[in-house]
N, CA, C and O atoms as a Tripos MOL2 file, in Angstrom:
@<TRIPOS>MOLECULE
protein
  272   271    68     0     0
PROTEIN
NO_CHARGES

@<TRIPOS>ATOM
      1 N         113.7610   95.5580   75.8670 N.3       1 MET1
      2 CA        115.1040   95.0010   76.6460 C.3       1 MET1
      3 C         116.1650   95.0880   76.2640 C.2       1 MET1
      4 O         116.2440   94.9140   75.0480 O.2       1 MET1
      5 N         117.2700   95.3290   76.8650 N.am      2 PRO2
      6 CA        118.5570   95.4290   76.3580 C.3       2 PRO2
      7 C         119.1790   93.9730   75.9580 C.2       2 PRO2
      8 O         119.0070   92.9290   76.5870 O.2       2 PRO2
      9 N         119.9290   94.1440   74.7820 N.am      3 VAL3
     10 CA        120.9820   92.9660   74.7040 C.3       3 VAL3
     11 C         122.0050   93.3570   74.8440 C.2       3 VAL3
     12 O         122.5220   94.3530   74.3380 O.2       3 VAL3
     13 N         122.5760   92.3440   75.8140 N.am      4 LEU4
     14 CA        124.1390   92.5310   76.3930 C.3       4 LEU4
     15 C         125.0280   91.6690   75.7440 C.2       4 LEU4
     16 O         124.9380   90.4560   75.9320 O.2       4 LEU4
     17 N         126.1600   92.3040   74.7540 N.am      5 ILE5
     18 CA        127.0770   91.3180   74.3540 C.3       5 ILE5
     19 C         128.4010   91.6430   74.5900 C.2       5 ILE5
     20 O         128.8050   92.7850   74.3670 O.2       5 ILE5
     21 N         129.3290   90.5230   75.1350 N.am      6 THR6
     22 CA        130.7920   90.4990   75.5150 C.3       6 THR6
     23 C         131.6480   90.0180   74.1210 C.2       6 THR6
     24 O         131.2690   89.1200   73.3690 O.2       6 THR6
     25 N         132.7010   90.6990   73.9740 N.am      7 VAL7
     26 CA        133.6150   90.1420   72.9890 C.3       7 VAL7
     27 C         135.0370   90.0860   73.6260 C.2       7 VAL7
     28 O         135.4020   91.1270   74.1730 O.2       7 VAL7
     29 N         135.8100   89.1300   73.6360 N.am      8 GLN8
     30 CA        137.0570   88.9450   74.0190 C.3       8 GLN8
     31 C         138.0780   88.8300   72.9200 C.2       8 GLN8
     32 O         137.8870   87.9700   72.0600 O.2       8 GLN8
     33 N         138.9780   89.4830   72.8640 N.am      9 LEU9
     34 CA        139.9760   89.4310   71.7980 C.3       9 LEU9
     35 C         141.4230   89.6660   72.4220 C.2       9 LEU9
     36 O         141.6520   90.0840   73.5570 O.2       9 LEU9
     37 N         142.3970   89.2950   71.4010 N.am     10 PRO10
     38 CA        143.8560   89.7210   71.9490 C.3      10 PRO10
     39 C         143.8130   91.1840   71.7450 C.2      10 PRO10
     40 O         143.1060   91.7810   70.9330 O.2      10 PRO10
     41 N         144.8920   91.8270   72.8150 N.am     11 LYS11
     42 CA        145.2350   93.2010   72.8550 C.3      11 LYS11
     43 C         145.8060   93.4620   71.4860 C.2      11 LYS11
     44 O         146.2790   92.6030   70.7410 O.2      11 LYS11
     45 N         145.7010   94.8070   71.2370 N.am     12 GLY12
     46 CA        146.7420   95.3190   70.1550 C.3      12 GLY12
     47 C         145.9880   95.9260   68.9720 C.2      12 GLY12
     48 O         146.5600   96.1640   67.9080 O.2      12 GLY12
     49 N         144.4700   96.2110   69.2160 N.am     13 LYS13
     50 CA        143.7230   96.4680   68.0810 C.3      13 LYS13
     51 C         143.6130   98.0360   68.3420 C.2      13 LYS13
     52 O         143.4050   98.5990   69.4170 O.2      13 LYS13
     53 N         143.7740   98.5040   67.2880 N.am     14 SER14
     54 CA        143.7000  100.2690   66.9740 C.3      14 SER14
     55 C         142.1510  100.6740   67.6380 C.2      14 SER14
     56 O         141.2670   99.8280   67.7660 O.2      14 SER14
     57 N         142.0050  101.9840   67.9970 N.am     15 LYS15
     58 CA        140.7010  102.4950   68.4900 C.3      15 LYS15
     59 C         139.7290  102.3960   67.2240 C.2      15 LYS15
     60 O         138.5090  102.2480   67.3060 O.2      15 LYS15
     61 N         140.4530  102.4990   66.0550 N.am     16 GLU16
     62 CA        139.6550  102.5390   64.8800 C.3      16 GLU16
     63 C         139.1220  101.2170   64.5450 C.2      16 GLU16
     64 O         138.0730  101.0880   63.9140 O.2      16 GLU16
     65 N         139.8030  100.2670   64.9440 N.am     17 GLU17
     66 CA        139.4420   98.9340   64.5920 C.3      17 GLU17
     67 C         138.2820   98.5220   65.6570 C.2      17 GLU17
     68 O         137.3240   97.8030   65.3710 O.2      17 GLU17
     69 N         138.5030   99.0410   66.8030 N.am     18 LEU18
     70 CA        137.2900   98.5800   67.7870 C.3      18 LEU18
     71 C         136.0340   99.2360   67.4710 C.2      18 LEU18
     72 O         134.9470   98.6630   67.5430 O.2      18 LEU18
     73 N         136.1980  100.4490   67.1170 N.am     19 TYR19
     74 CA        134.9700  101.2670   66.6520 C.3      19 TYR19
     75 C         134.3520  100.6530   65.3840 C.2      19 TYR19
     76 O         133.1390  100.7780   65.2170 O.2      19 TYR19
     77 N         135.1580   99.9500   64.4100 N.am     20 GLN20
     78 CA        134.2840   99.4530   63.4140 C.3      20 GLN20
     79 C         133.7370   97.9990   63.8800 C.2      20 GLN20
     80 O         132.8080   97.4830   63.2600 O.2      20 GLN20
     81 N         134.3500   97.3440   65.0060 N.am     21 ALA21
     82 CA        133.7460   96.1530   65.3550 C.3      21 ALA21
     83 C         132.5200   96.3510   66.2930 C.2      21 ALA21
     84 O         131.5910   95.5440   66.2740 O.2      21 ALA21
     85 N         132.5310   97.4170   67.1000 N.am     22 PHE22
     86 CA        131.0800   97.8090   67.7990 C.3      22 PHE22
     87 C         130.1620   98.2340   66.7760 C.2      22 PHE22
     88 O         129.0520   97.7010   66.7480 O.2      22 PHE22
     89 N         130.4600   99.1120   65.9340 N.am     23 GLU23
     90 CA        129.5490   99.4570   64.6140 C.3      23 GLU23
     91 C         129.0380   98.1550   63.8610 C.2      23 GLU23
     92 O         127.8310   98.0900   63.6240 O.2      23 GLU23
     93 N         129.8760   97.1050   63.4650 N.am     24 LYS24
     94 CA        129.4380   95.8720   62.9680 C.3      24 LYS24
     95 C         128.6070   94.8650   63.7220 C.2      24 LYS24
     96 O         127.6730   94.1760   63.3130 O.2      24 LYS24
     97 N         129.1540   94.9360   64.9070 N.am     25 ILE25
     98 CA        128.0370   94.0880   65.7940 C.3      25 ILE25
     99 C         127.0170   94.5960   65.9250 C.2      25 ILE25
    100 O         126.0000   93.9650   65.6360 O.2      25 ILE25
    101 N         126.9440   95.8890   66.3970 N.am     26 ASN26
    102 CA        125.8170   96.3200   66.6470 C.3      26 ASN26
    103 C         124.7090   96.4940   65.4610 C.2      26 ASN26
    104 O         123.5110   96.2930   65.6590 O.2      26 ASN26
    105 N         125.2330   96.8750   64.2560 N.am     27 ASP27
    106 CA        124.4020   96.3010   63.0920 C.3      27 ASP27
    107 C         123.9630   95.0010   62.8330 C.2      27 ASP27
    108 O         122.8110   94.7850   62.4580 O.2      27 ASP27
    109 N         124.6910   94.2230   62.9830 N.am     28 ALA28
    110 CA        124.4270   92.7810   62.8870 C.3      28 ALA28
    111 C         123.2850   92.2320   63.6520 C.2      28 ALA28
    112 O         122.4230   91.4520   63.2460 O.2      28 ALA28
    113 N         123.4380   92.8530   65.0180 N.am     29 THR29
    114 CA        122.4940   92.3790   66.3730 C.3      29 THR29
    115 C         121.1230   92.8660   65.9470 C.2      29 THR29
    116 O         120.1010   92.1990   66.1060 O.2      29 THR29
    117 N         121.1710   94.2410   65.3180 N.am     30 CYS30
    118 CA        119.8690   95.0340   65.3220 C.3      30 CYS30
    119 C         119.0960   94.3950   64.0720 C.2      30 CYS30
    120 O         117.8650   94.3900   64.0820 O.2      30 CYS30
    121 N         119.7590   93.8960   63.0740 N.am     31 SER31
    122 CA        119.1600   93.2930   62.0910 C.3      31 SER31
    123 C         118.6800   91.8600   62.2410 C.2      31 SER31
    124 O         117.5970   91.4950   61.7840 O.2      31 SER31
    125 N         119.5070   91.0620   62.8900 N.am     32 SER32
    126 CA        119.1500   89.6190   63.1810 C.3      32 SER32
    127 C         118.0640   89.4510   64.3190 C.2      32 SER32
    128 O         117.2310   88.5450   64.3060 O.2      32 SER32
    129 N         118.1610   90.4590   65.3480 N.am     33 LEU33
    130 CA        117.5370   90.1150   66.4800 C.3      33 LEU33
    131 C         116.1590   91.1020   66.2640 C.2      33 LEU33
    132 O         115.1700   90.8410   66.9500 O.2      33 LEU33
    133 N         116.1210   92.0380   65.4700 N.am     34 HIS34
    134 CA        115.0700   93.0630   65.4100 C.3      34 HIS34
    135 C         115.1540   93.8570   66.6960 C.2      34 HIS34
    136 O         114.1310   93.9170   67.3790 O.2      34 HIS34
    137 N         116.2330   94.4640   67.1020 N.am     35 VAL35
    138 CA        116.1600   95.3560   68.2640 C.3      35 VAL35
    139 C         116.5910   96.6720   67.8090 C.2      35 VAL35
    140 O         117.1890   96.7640   66.7370 O.2      35 VAL35
    141 N         116.3530   97.6630   68.4980 N.am     36 PRO36
    142 CA        116.8580   98.8570   68.1870 C.3      36 PRO36
    143 C         117.9150   99.3550   68.6860 C.2      36 PRO36
    144 O         118.1920   99.1960   69.8750 O.2      36 PRO36
    145 N         118.7810  100.1370   67.7310 N.am     37 PRO37
    146 CA        120.1910  100.2570   68.3640 C.3      37 PRO37
    147 C         120.6020  100.7130   69.7060 C.2      37 PRO37
    148 O         121.6860  100.4030   70.1980 O.2      37 PRO37
    149 N         119.6950  101.4770   70.3090 N.am     38 GLN38
    150 CA        119.8730  101.9800   71.8210 C.3      38 GLN38
    151 C         119.6540  100.8780   72.6350 C.2      38 GLN38
    152 O         119.9700  101.0390   73.8140 O.2      38 GLN38
    153 N         119.1360   99.6590   72.2760 N.am     39 ASP39
    154 CA        119.0610   98.3350   73.1960 C.3      39 ASP39
    155 C         120.1230   97.3730   73.1850 C.2      39 ASP39
    156 O         120.0880   96.3300   73.8380 O.2      39 ASP39
    157 N         121.1340   97.7490   72.3890 N.am     40 VAL40
    158 CA        122.2670   96.9780   72.3550 C.3      40 VAL40
    159 C         123.5540   97.2990   73.2550 C.2      40 VAL40
    160 O         124.1730   98.3240   72.9680 O.2      40 VAL40
    161 N         123.9400   96.6320   74.1570 N.am     41 ARG41
    162 CA        125.1930   97.0860   74.8770 C.3      41 ARG41
    163 C         126.1840   96.0220   74.6270 C.2      41 ARG41
    164 O         126.0300   94.8040   74.7080 O.2      41 ARG41
    165 N         127.5130   96.8930   74.2210 N.am     42 ILE42
    166 CA        128.6820   95.7170   73.7540 C.3      42 ILE42
    167 C         129.8140   96.1130   74.4760 C.2      42 ILE42
    168 O         130.0610   97.3150   74.5750 O.2      42 ILE42
    169 N         130.5150   95.3000   74.9780 N.am     43 THR43
    170 CA        131.7100   95.3950   75.9020 C.3      43 THR43
    171 C         132.7010   94.3980   75.1220 C.2      43 THR43
    172 O         132.4250   93.2530   74.7640 O.2      43 THR43
    173 N         133.9510   95.1020   74.9310 N.am     44 ILE44
    174 CA        134.9970   94.5910   74.2350 C.3      44 ILE44
    175 C         136.2330   94.5170   75.4230 C.2      44 ILE44
    176 O         136.8710   95.5020   75.7960 O.2      44 ILE44
    177 N         136.3970   93.3030   75.8640 N.am     45 LYS45
    178 CA        137.4900   92.8730   76.9260 C.3      45 LYS45
    179 C         138.7510   92.4880   76.0030 C.2      45 LYS45
    180 O         138.6460   91.6700   75.0890 O.2      45 LYS45
    181 N         139.8740   93.1030   76.3020 N.am     46 GLU46
    182 CA        140.9980   92.8020   75.6690 C.3      46 GLU46
    183 C         142.0650   91.8800   76.3610 C.2      46 GLU46
    184 O         142.5430   92.2510   77.4330 O.2      46 GLU46
    185 N         142.3630   90.9790   75.9280 N.am     47 VAL47
    186 CA        143.0750   90.0030   76.8230 C.3      47 VAL47
    187 C         144.6920   89.8750   76.2710 C.2      47 VAL47
    188 O         145.0230   89.5880   75.1200 O.2      47 VAL47
    189 N         145.5500   90.1540   77.3560 N.am     48 GLY48
    190 CA        146.7910   90.2640   77.1160 C.3      48 GLY48
    191 C         147.5210   88.7250   76.4060 C.2      48 GLY48
    192 O         147.0920   87.6480   76.8190 O.2      48 GLY48
    193 N         148.3470   88.7500   75.6060 N.am     49 LEU49
    194 CA        148.8440   87.7390   74.6810 C.3      49 LEU49
    195 C         149.6590   86.6960   75.5320 C.2      49 LEU49
    196 O         150.0430   85.6040   75.1120 O.2      49 LEU49
    197 N         149.8990   87.2980   77.0310 N.am     50 ASP50
    198 CA        150.5620   86.1920   77.9800 C.3      50 ASP50
    199 C         149.4090   85.5730   78.7220 C.2      50 ASP50
    200 O         149.6830   84.9370   79.7400 O.2      50 ASP50
    201 N         148.2070   85.6710   78.3600 N.am     51 HIS51
    202 CA        147.2150   85.2960   79.1390 C.3      51 HIS51
    203 C         146.1560   84.4410   78.2690 C.2      51 HIS51
    204 O         145.0920   84.1440   78.8130 O.2      51 HIS51
    205 N         146.3860   84.0600   77.0290 N.am     52 TYR52
    206 CA        145.6280   83.6470   75.9820 C.3      52 TYR52
    207 C         146.5360   82.5980   75.2760 C.2      52 TYR52
    208 O         147.7180   82.6810   74.9420 O.2      52 TYR52
    209 N         145.5640   81.5070   75.1380 N.am     53 SER53
    210 CA        146.8310   80.3140   74.3350 C.3      53 SER53
    211 C         145.9410   79.6730   73.7130 C.2      53 SER53
    212 O         144.7840   79.6630   74.1320 O.2      53 SER53
    213 N         146.3580   78.9310   72.4500 N.am     54 VAL54
    214 CA        145.7850   78.1640   71.5490 C.3      54 VAL54
    215 C         146.6630   76.9610   71.4580 C.2      54 VAL54
    216 O         147.8620   77.0390   71.1880 O.2      54 VAL54
    217 N         145.9140   75.6430   71.7350 N.am     55 GLY55
    218 CA        146.8860   74.6380   71.6150 C.3      55 GLY55
    219 C         148.0900   74.3830   72.9070 C.2      55 GLY55
    220 O         149.0300   73.5940   72.8070 O.2      55 GLY55
    221 N         147.8490   75.1040   73.9050 N.am     56 GLY56
    222 CA        148.6740   75.0970   74.9760 C.3      56 GLY56
    223 C         149.8960   76.1380   74.6980 C.2      56 GLY56
    224 O         150.7810   76.2160   75.5510 O.2      56 GLY56
    225 N         149.9550   76.8430   73.6670 N.am     57 VAL57
    226 CA        150.7800   77.6440   73.0950 C.3      57 VAL57
    227 C         150.4680   79.2610   73.3940 C.2      57 VAL57
    228 O         149.7230   79.7880   72.5680 O.2      57 VAL57
    229 N         150.8640   79.9510   74.2830 N.am     58 LEU58
    230 CA        150.8340   81.4100   74.6420 C.3      58 LEU58
    231 C         150.8240   82.0310   73.3210 C.2      58 LEU58
    232 O         151.6710   81.7500   72.4740 O.2      58 LEU58
    233 N         149.7870   82.9560   73.1090 N.am     59 MET59
    234 CA        149.6980   83.6380   71.8160 C.3      59 MET59
    235 C         150.7350   84.9100   71.5980 C.2      59 MET59
    236 O         150.8690   85.5080   70.5300 O.2      59 MET59
    237 N         151.4250   85.1940   72.7980 N.am     60 SER60
    238 CA        152.8920   85.9620   72.7500 C.3      60 SER60
    239 C         153.7750   85.3690   72.0040 C.2      60 SER60
    240 O         154.5440   86.0910   71.3690 O.2      60 SER60
    241 N         153.8810   84.0160   71.8990 N.am     61 GLU61
    242 CA        154.8270   83.1930   71.3490 C.3      61 GLU61
    243 C         154.1840   82.9540   69.8440 C.2      61 GLU61
    244 O         154.9650   82.5880   68.9640 O.2      61 GLU61
    245 N         153.2230   83.0860   69.6180 N.am     62 ARG62
    246 CA        152.6400   82.9190   68.2630 C.3      62 ARG62
    247 C         152.0620   84.2390   67.7060 C.2      62 ARG62
    248 O         151.0720   84.1510   66.9810 O.2      62 ARG62
    249 N         152.5580   85.3910   67.9610 N.am     63 GLU63
    250 CA        152.0350   86.5510   67.4460 C.3      63 GLU63
    251 C         152.1030   86.7060   66.1860 C.2      63 GLU63
    252 O         151.3930   87.4950   65.5630 O.2      63 GLU63
    253 N         153.1550   85.8050   65.5790 N.am     64 HIS64
    254 CA        153.1850   86.2540   63.7580 C.3      64 HIS64
    255 C         151.7900   85.7100   63.0240 C.2      64 HIS64
    256 O         151.5970   86.0280   61.8500 O.2      64 HIS64
    257 N         151.0820   85.1080   63.5420 N.am     65 ILE65
    258 CA        149.8180   84.6600   63.2210 C.3      65 ILE65
    259 C         149.0610   85.9430   62.7620 C.2      65 ILE65
    260 O         148.4060   85.9520   61.7200 O.2      65 ILE65
    261 N         149.1950   87.1960   63.7110 N.am     66 TYR66
    262 CA        148.3580   88.2300   63.5410 C.3      66 TYR66
    263 C         149.0670   89.4680   62.3620 C.2      66 TYR66
    264 O         148.6470   90.5550   61.9650 O.2      66 TYR66
    265 N         150.1860   88.7560   62.1050 N.am     67 ASP67
    266 CA        151.0410   89.8280   61.0320 C.3      67 ASP67
    267 C         150.5790   90.1310   59.6170 C.2      67 ASP67
    268 O         150.8580   91.0630   58.8630 O.2      67 ASP67
    269 N         149.7090   88.9600   59.4620 N.am     68 GLU68
    270 CA        149.0890   89.0980   58.0130 C.3      68 GLU68
    271 C         148.3370   90.0440   57.4970 C.2      68 GLU68
    272 O         147.9530   89.9610   56.3310 O.2      68 GLU68
@<TRIPOS>BOND
     1     1     2 1
     2     2     3 1
     3     3     4 2
     4     3     5 am
     5     5     6 1
     6     6     7 1
     7     7     8 2
     8     7     9 am
     9     9    10 1
    10    10    11 1
    11    11    12 2
    12    11    13 am
    13    13    14 1
    14    14    15 1
    15    15    16 2
    16    15    17 am
    17    17    18 1
    18    18    19 1
    19    19    20 2
    20    19    21 am
    21    21    22 1
    22    22    23 1
    23    23    24 2
    24    23    25 am
    25    25    26 1
    26    26    27 1
    27    27    28 2
    28    27    29 am
    29    29    30 1
    30    30    31 1
    31    31    32 2
    32    31    33 am
    33    33    34 1
    34    34    35 1
    35    35    36 2
    36    35    37 am
    37    37    38 1
    38    38    39 1
    39    39    40 2
    40    39    41 am
    41    41    42 1
    42    42    43 1
    43    43    44 2
    44    43    45 am
    45    45    46 1
    46    46    47 1
    47    47    48 2
    48    47    49 am
    49    49    50 1
    50    50    51 1
    51    51    52 2
    52    51    53 am
    53    53    54 1
    54    54    55 1
    55    55    56 2
    56    55    57 am
    57    57    58 1
    58    58    59 1
    59    59    60 2
    60    59    61 am
    61    61    62 1
    62    62    63 1
    63    63    64 2
    64    63    65 am
    65    65    66 1
    66    66    67 1
    67    67    68 2
    68    67    69 am
    69    69    70 1
    70    70    71 1
    71    71    72 2
    72    71    73 am
    73    73    74 1
    74    74    75 1
    75    75    76 2
    76    75    77 am
    77    77    78 1
    78    78    79 1
    79    79    80 2
    80    79    81 am
    81    81    82 1
    82    82    83 1
    83    83    84 2
    84    83    85 am
    85    85    86 1
    86    86    87 1
    87    87    88 2
    88    87    89 am
    89    89    90 1
    90    90    91 1
    91    91    92 2
    92    91    93 am
    93    93    94 1
    94    94    95 1
    95    95    96 2
    96    95    97 am
    97    97    98 1
    98    98    99 1
    99    99   100 2
   100    99   101 am
   101   101   102 1
   102   102   103 1
   103   103   104 2
   104   103   105 am
   105   105   106 1
   106   106   107 1
   107   107   108 2
   108   107   109 am
   109   109   110 1
   110   110   111 1
   111   111   112 2
   112   111   113 am
   113   113   114 1
   114   114   115 1
   115   115   116 2
   116   115   117 am
   117   117   118 1
   118   118   119 1
   119   119   120 2
   120   119   121 am
   121   121   122 1
   122   122   123 1
   123   123   124 2
   124   123   125 am
   125   125   126 1
   126   126   127 1
   127   127   128 2
   128   127   129 am
   129   129   130 1
   130   130   131 1
   131   131   132 2
   132   131   133 am
   133   133   134 1
   134   134   135 1
   135   135   136 2
   136   135   137 am
   137   137   138 1
   138   138   139 1
   139   139   140 2
   140   139   141 am
   141   141   142 1
   142   142   143 1
   143   143   144 2
   144   143   145 am
   145   145   146 1
   146   146   147 1
   147   147   148 2
   148   147   149 am
   149   149   150 1
   150   150   151 1
   151   151   152 2
   152   151   153 am
   153   153   154 1
   154   154   155 1
   155   155   156 2
   156   155   157 am
   157   157   158 1
   158   158   159 1
   159   159   160 2
   160   159   161 am
   161   161   162 1
   162   162   163 1
   163   163   164 2
   164   163   165 am
   165   165   166 1
   166   166   167 1
   167   167   168 2
   168   167   169 am
   169   169   170 1
   170   170   171 1
   171   171   172 2
   172   171   173 am
   173   173   174 1
   174   174   175 1
   175   175   176 2
   176   175   177 am
   177   177   178 1
   178   178   179 1
   179   179   180 2
   180   179   181 am
   181   181   182 1
   182   182   183 1
   183   183   184 2
   184   183   185 am
   185   185   186 1
   186   186   187 1
   187   187   188 2
   188   187   189 am
   189   189   190 1
   190   190   191 1
   191   191   192 2
   192   191   193 am
   193   193   194 1
   194   194   195 1
   195   195   196 2
   196   195   197 am
   197   197   198 1
   198   198   199 1
   199   199   200 2
   200   199   201 am
   201   201   202 1
   202   202   203 1
   203   203   204 2
   204   203   205 am
   205   205   206 1
   206   206   207 1
   207   207   208 2
   208   207   209 am
   209   209   210 1
   210   210   211 1
   211   211   212 2
   212   211   213 am
   213   213   214 1
   214   214   215 1
   215   215   216 2
   216   215   217 am
   217   217   218 1
   218   218   219 1
   219   219   220 2
   220   219   221 am
   221   221   222 1
   222   222   223 1
   223   223   224 2
   224   223   225 am
   225   225   226 1
   226   226   227 1
   227   227   228 2
   228   227   229 am
   229   229   230 1
   230   230   231 1
   231   231   232 2
   232   231   233 am
   233   233   234 1
   234   234   235 1
   235   235   236 2
   236   235   237 am
   237   237   238 1
   238   238   239 1
   239   239   240 2
   240   239   241 am
   241   241   242 1
   242   242   243 1
   243   243   244 2
   244   243   245 am
   245   245   246 1
   246   246   247 1
   247   247   248 2
   248   247   249 am
   249   249   250 1
   250   250   251 1
   251   251   252 2
   252   251   253 am
   253   253   254 1
   254   254   255 1
   255   255   256 2
   256   255   257 am
   257   257   258 1
   258   258   259 1
   259   259   260 2
   260   259   261 am
   261   261   262 1
   262   262   263 1
   263   263   264 2
   264   263   265 am
   265   265   266 1
   266   266   267 1
   267   267   268 2
   268   267   269 am
   269   269   270 1
   270   270   271 1
   271   271   272 2
@<TRIPOS>SUBSTRUCTURE
     1 MET1         2 RESIDUE 1 A MET
     2 PRO2         6 RESIDUE 1 A PRO
     3 VAL3        10 RESIDUE 1 A VAL
     4 LEU4        14 RESIDUE 1 A LEU
     5 ILE5        18 RESIDUE 1 A ILE
     6 THR6        22 RESIDUE 1 A THR
     7 VAL7        26 RESIDUE 1 A VAL
     8 GLN8        30 RESIDUE 1 A GLN
     9 LEU9        34 RESIDUE 1 A LEU
    10 PRO10       38 RESIDUE 1 A PRO
    11 LYS11       42 RESIDUE 1 A LYS
    12 GLY12       46 RESIDUE 1 A GLY
    13 LYS13       50 RESIDUE 1 A LYS
    14 SER14       54 RESIDUE 1 A SER
    15 LYS15       58 RESIDUE 1 A LYS
    16 GLU16       62 RESIDUE 1 A GLU
    17 GLU17       66 RESIDUE 1 A GLU
    18 LEU18       70 RESIDUE 1 A LEU
    19 TYR19       74 RESIDUE 1 A TYR
    20 GLN20       78 RESIDUE 1 A GLN
    21 ALA21       82 RESIDUE 1 A ALA
    22 PHE22       86 RESIDUE 1 A PHE
    23 GLU23       90 RESIDUE 1 A GLU
    24 LYS24       94 RESIDUE 1 A LYS
    25 ILE25       98 RESIDUE 1 A ILE
    26 ASN26      102 RESIDUE 1 A ASN
    27 ASP27      106 RESIDUE 1 A ASP
    28 ALA28      110 RESIDUE 1 A ALA
    29 THR29      114 RESIDUE 1 A THR
    30 CYS30      118 RESIDUE 1 A CYS
    31 SER31      122 RESIDUE 1 A SER
    32 SER32      126 RESIDUE 1 A SER
    33 LEU33      130 RESIDUE 1 A LEU
    34 HIS34      134 RESIDUE 1 A HIS
    35 VAL35      138 RESIDUE 1 A VAL
    36 PRO36      142 RESIDUE 1 A PRO
    37 PRO37      146 RESIDUE 1 A PRO
    38 GLN38      150 RESIDUE 1 A GLN
    39 ASP39      154 RESIDUE 1 A ASP
    40 VAL40      158 RESIDUE 1 A VAL
    41 ARG41      162 RESIDUE 1 A ARG
    42 ILE42      166 RESIDUE 1 A ILE
    43 THR43      170 RESIDUE 1 A THR
    44 ILE44      174 RESIDUE 1 A ILE
    45 LYS45      178 RESIDUE 1 A LYS
    46 GLU46      182 RESIDUE 1 A GLU
    47 VAL47      186 RESIDUE 1 A VAL
    48 GLY48      190 RESIDUE 1 A GLY
    49 LEU49      194 RESIDUE 1 A LEU
    50 ASP50      198 RESIDUE 1 A ASP
    51 HIS51      202 RESIDUE 1 A HIS
    52 TYR52      206 RESIDUE 1 A TYR
    53 SER53      210 RESIDUE 1 A SER
    54 VAL54      214 RESIDUE 1 A VAL
    55 GLY55      218 RESIDUE 1 A GLY
    56 GLY56      222 RESIDUE 1 A GLY
    57 VAL57      226 RESIDUE 1 A VAL
    58 LEU58      230 RESIDUE 1 A LEU
    59 MET59      234 RESIDUE 1 A MET
    60 SER60      238 RESIDUE 1 A SER
    61 GLU61      242 RESIDUE 1 A GLU
    62 ARG62      246 RESIDUE 1 A ARG
    63 GLU63      250 RESIDUE 1 A GLU
    64 HIS64      254 RESIDUE 1 A HIS
    65 ILE65      258 RESIDUE 1 A ILE
    66 TYR66      262 RESIDUE 1 A TYR
    67 ASP67      266 RESIDUE 1 A ASP
    68 GLU68      270 RESIDUE 1 A GLU
């Protein structure tokens, strides 16, 4: 039975960063849920920084947080 995983994150990650996320999420899912890799389906949805807020402040206005 397939395992479906959806991850939402702010836009701006590189293709390599997304690839690493897919790989690590897949590995963690396989080892913790004891499922084969071909049964893991992962979707990453990128959210624009003008459509995401923390504490009522748009992330586009708090972008410096990700500069570290």
